[in-house]
Structures are given as structure tokens and as C-alpha cells.
C-alpha positions as CSV (number, residue, x, y, z in Angstrom):
1,X,-25.5,8.9,33.6
2,X,-23.0,11.1,33.3
3,X,-24.7,14.0,34.0
4,X,-25.1,11.7,37.3
5,X,-21.8,11.2,38.1
6,X,-20.8,15.2,37.9
7,X,-24.0,15.9,40.1
8,X,-22.5,13.8,42.7
9,X,-18.7,14.9,41.9
10,X,-19.8,18.8,42.6
11,X,-22.1,17.5,46.0
12,X,-18.9,15.9,47.2
13,X,-16.9,19.0,46.3
14,X,-19.6,21.1,47.8
15,X,-19.8,19.5,50.9
16,X,-15.4,19.8,50.7
17,X,-15.8,23.3,50.4
18,X,-18.8,23.5,53.6
19,X,-17.2,21.0,56.1
20,X,-13.2,23.4,55.7
21,X,-15.5,26.5,55.8
22,X,-16.7,25.3,59.5
23,X,-13.4,24.5,60.7
24,X,-11.1,25.5,62.7
25,X,-7.4,25.7,63.1
26,X,-6.0,26.5,66.3
27,X,-2.2,27.2,67.9
28,X,-1.6,25.9,71.2
29,X,1.4,26.0,73.7
30,X,1.6,23.2,77.1
31,X,3.1,22.4,79.4
32,X,3.7,19.0,81.1
33,X,4.7,17.2,84.4
34,X,5.4,13.4,83.7
35,X,6.7,10.9,85.9
36,X,9.1,8.3,83.6
37,X,10.3,5.3,84.2
38,X,11.4,1.8,81.5
39,X,9.9,-1.4,80.6
40,X,12.5,-3.4,80.9
41,X,13.0,-7.3,80.0
42,X,16.7,-9.3,80.4
43,X,18.4,-11.5,78.4
44,X,16.7,-14.6,79.4
45,X,13.4,-12.7,79.0
46,X,12.3,-11.8,82.5
47,X,10.9,-8.9,82.6
48,X,12.3,-6.4,86.0
49,X,10.0,-4.2,87.6
50,X,11.9,-2.9,90.4
51,X,13.0,0.8,88.3
52,X,11.9,3.6,90.5
53,X,9.9,6.7,88.3
54,X,11.8,9.9,87.8
55,X,9.9,13.3,87.5
56,X,10.7,15.2,85.1
57,X,8.8,17.8,82.7
58,X,8.0,18.9,79.2
59,X,6.9,21.5,76.8
60,X,5.5,21.3,73.2
61,X,4.2,23.8,71.0
62,X,1.7,22.3,68.4
63,X,-1.5,23.1,65.9
64,X,-5.1,21.3,66.1
65,X,-7.5,20.8,62.9
66,X,-10.4,20.7,65.0
67,X,-13.7,20.1,61.8
68,X,-17.8,20.8,62.9
69,X,-18.9,16.9,63.8
70,X,-16.0,16.9,66.3
71,X,-13.2,15.6,65.1
72,X,-9.7,17.7,65.1
73,X,-6.8,16.3,64.1
74,X,-3.7,17.8,66.6
75,X,0.0,17.7,65.5
76,X,3.1,19.2,68.3
77,X,6.8,19.4,68.2
78,X,8.1,19.1,72.2
79,X,11.2,18.7,74.6
80,X,10.4,16.3,77.4
81,X,12.7,14.3,79.5
82,X,12.6,10.7,80.4
83,X,14.7,8.3,83.1
84,X,14.7,6.4,86.0
85,X,16.6,5.1,88.3
86,X,17.3,1.5,89.9
87,X,19.4,0.2,93.4
88,X,21.1,-3.6,92.4
89,X,23.0,-4.5,95.0
90,X,25.6,-1.5,96.9
91,X,25.0,0.2,93.3
92,X,22.6,3.5,92.5
93,X,22.0,3.4,88.9
94,X,20.6,6.5,87.5
95,X,19.4,7.6,83.7
96,X,18.8,11.1,82.2
97,X,17.8,11.2,79.1
98,X,16.4,14.5,76.4
99,X,14.3,14.1,73.5
100,X,12.7,15.9,71.0
101,X,9.8,15.2,69.6
102,X,7.3,15.3,67.3
103,X,3.4,13.7,67.3
104,X,0.3,13.4,65.0
105,X,-2.9,12.4,66.2
106,X,-6.6,12.5,65.8
107,X,-9.2,12.6,68.5
108,X,-12.5,13.8,69.1
109,X,-14.5,16.4,71.0
110,X,-17.7,16.5,72.6
111,X,-18.5,20.1,73.8
112,X,-21.9,21.8,76.1
113,X,-21.6,25.1,76.9
114,X,-18.2,26.2,77.2
115,X,-16.8,22.7,78.8
116,X,-16.1,20.4,76.4
117,X,-14.6,16.7,76.6
118,X,-11.9,15.3,74.2
119,X,-9.9,12.6,73.9
120,X,-7.1,11.9,71.4
121,X,-4.1,9.0,70.2
122,X,-1.5,9.9,68.6
123,X,1.7,8.3,67.1
124,X,5.1,9.8,67.9
125,X,8.4,10.4,66.4
126,X,11.6,11.5,69.4
127,X,15.6,11.8,69.0
128,X,18.2,11.8,71.4
129,X,19.4,14.8,72.1
130,X,21.1,14.0,75.4
131,X,21.9,10.5,77.5
132,X,23.6,10.4,80.6
133,X,24.1,7.2,83.3
134,X,24.8,7.5,87.0
135,X,26.9,4.5,88.8
136,X,27.2,5.7,92.1
137,X,28.1,9.0,91.1
138,X,29.7,8.3,88.6
139,X,28.8,9.9,85.2
140,X,28.3,8.4,81.8
141,X,27.7,9.8,78.4
142,X,25.5,6.3,76.9
143,X,24.6,8.7,73.8
144,X,28.4,8.9,72.8
145,X,29.1,5.5,74.2
146,X,26.6,4.5,71.4
147,X,24.1,2.2,73.8
148,X,21.2,3.5,74.1
149,X,19.2,4.4,70.8
150,X,18.8,7.5,69.1
151,X,15.7,7.2,67.8
152,X,12.0,6.5,69.9
153,X,9.2,6.2,68.9
154,X,5.6,5.2,70.1
155,X,1.8,5.9,71.5
156,X,0.2,9.0,73.7
157,X,-3.4,8.7,74.0
158,X,-4.9,11.6,76.5
159,X,-8.4,12.2,77.2
160,X,-8.7,15.7,79.0
161,X,-11.0,18.7,79.1
162,X,-11.2,21.8,77.9
163,X,-13.2,25.4,78.6
164,X,-13.7,28.5,76.2
165,X,-12.8,31.6,77.8
166,X,-13.7,33.4,74.5
167,X,-13.8,32.9,71.0
168,X,-10.4,32.9,69.9
169,X,-9.4,31.0,73.6
170,X,-9.5,28.3,75.5
171,X,-7.7,26.5,78.6
172,X,-7.2,22.6,78.2
173,X,-5.7,19.9,80.8
174,X,-4.9,16.6,79.7
175,X,-4.4,13.5,81.2
176,X,-1.1,11.8,79.2
177,X,-0.3,7.9,78.7
178,X,2.9,7.4,76.8
179,X,3.9,4.1,75.7
180,X,7.3,3.6,73.9
181,X,7.1,0.4,70.9
182,X,11.0,0.9,70.4
183,X,13.9,-0.9,71.7
184,X,16.3,1.8,73.2
185,X,19.1,-1.3,73.9
186,X,21.7,-1.5,71.3
187,X,23.0,-4.4,72.7
188,X,19.7,-6.4,71.6
189,X,20.3,-9.5,74.7
190,X,18.1,-7.3,76.0
191,X,14.6,-5.1,75.4
192,X,13.8,-1.7,77.5
193,X,11.5,1.1,76.4
194,X,9.9,4.5,77.1
195,X,6.9,4.7,79.3
196,X,5.2,7.8,80.7
197,X,2.3,9.1,83.0
198,X,1.7,12.4,82.8
199,X,-0.9,15.9,83.3
200,X,-0.5,18.7,80.3
201,X,-2.1,22.3,80.9
202,X,-2.3,24.6,77.8
203,X,-3.9,27.0,75.9
204,X,-5.0,26.8,72.3
205,X,-5.6,30.4,69.7
206,X,-8.5,30.1,67.6
207,X,-6.8,31.7,64.2
């Protein structure tokens, strides 16, 4: 019995080494064009859908661990802008937010020749660097005033395509949907969360 256990452990170790030897390590760089908005619920529990989206950009530096069976594990560090606008009576409200964020996820890649399709799900954590609110051309620093949470977290869902330029370089295009799960309000009487639709283009360098 002990011999069988040792053989099983040895097979598992060999399988792990074999899988590791077939894995690929890549560094990624990407830029994105995004449409951002808020999911907002007022103190009466009513969802307000009259917010207008903001158009902004983001960029990220990442690492991707890809396995032979198609699974891959992406990680990213990046900067992105967020915000929206809202018109109430005669007042125009504009929010301009800036975040540093980190993402970690899992995905699957299916290759056919030089092309591949993939999809991934990543959790993210973001720290608020800047938060300005403009009300009829009057600027307010709502981060310094403590009127917005400094932390945000949620989920990115990203389907996309790859094209291998060479053995060590590939180009990719991702479509991104982000759903924030953190309430940005600090008053506790209402709730708002970030949401985003966007597209990323980038390059991956296999090490």
C-alpha cells in the first residue's frame, strides 16, 4: 500500500512538472476606451436610470500564466477613469473619478492556427486617487470632503480574440463589462456603484 501511495505521489509530481514545462508566461500591455456610468438607488429604494455616461480611457500592465489545456490566469495593474453626469431641474452634475486598480482572474483560450478566442472573469480592487464633482461650473473635491468611498471592488467579464504575430508576440482585442459591487456613497442613505463597458487593444510578449 505504501508503495502504491509513493507511486501515486510520484505520478502527480511528474504531471505537475510536465504541466509547468508546457505553461507559458507572458507580459501584457493594453489601452482601453470605456463608457462609464453609475448604478444609483435613492434613499426611497428607487433605481434612478437618468444618469448620462462618460467616455474615458484606461491602461494596464499585466502578467498572464497560460496552460497547455487552454486555461489562463491573468493579473493586471492599471489606471482608469470613471464618472457620469446628471441633470436635475436646472442643475448639471458631473463626476470625474480616477482609480488605480488591480485585477486577478481566470479564463479559457481556444486556438485555431494563428487566431484564438478567449473569455475571462476577473475580480478587481480599486483605490480612488481623485474625485471631482462639478455643479454648474463649480468644482468640489468630494474625495477630500469624504463624500465618496476610497475603495471599490467588483468583477470584470472580458471575451476577446488573439492573433499571434510570431512565436513570442501576439495582439489581442477584448470587450469588457465591469460591475462594481462596492457602495460608493458614505452617507448610508443611498447607494451607487461603478459600471463600465469598454474595448481594449493590447500586445502580449511571451517570455
